[in-house]
N, C-alpha and C positions, 0 to 999 in steps of 0.2 A: 187571275191577278197574281202578280209576283209579290213575294214577301217584301216587306218594308226594310230599308236600310236603317240601322241604328242611328239615332240622332240625339243631340243634346240642344235644348233651347230654354228660353226664359218664358214662362207663362204666369201671369198674375203675380209678378215679383217673386217667383219660385224657380229654382233650377229644375228642369224636367228632362227626362230621358225616355225615348221611345225605343222599343225593340220588337223584333219578331220572336214570338214565343213558340218554339216547337213547329214553326212553319204552319201554325193553325190560327194564331191570334196576334193582333197588334195590341201591345201593352204600353201604357204610359205611366211612369212613375214620377213623383215629385218630391223634392227635398224641402221639407217644411222650414228647417233652420240650416242656413248655408254652412257647410263644413262639418255638420254633425251627421255622421253615417247613420246613426240610429233613427233619424227622422225621415228616411225614405219611406214613402207610402205609395201604394198603388192607386193611381187616380182613376183609371178605367181600363177595361180589357174588352175588346170587341173581336169576335171571330171573323176571319176572312170571308167566311160563307155569308155572314150578315152583311159585310161590306159589298160583296158581289151583288147581293140582292138590292142594296142601295144604289149601286152603280147602274143596274139595269133600270131602275126607276127614275134616274136623273138623266138618262140618255148620254149626252156628250160630256158630262162632268167627269173630270179625271181624279181618281182617288189614289193613284199609285205614289204620289209624293205629298206628304203632310208638312 
């Protein structure tokens, strides 16, 4: 599985940023209060190894783009 490209999106009315951390994990951050840098919090972090296991379990499902 190739590393994820960084992206910015809106999730549950919060600004979110996903990135590839050290080519080992997919990390998603969210900004609790728009424009306030101190409110960035890590929403979740999942290893590519775990994603690959999920991919094998779902057969044709594509996980390369979120």
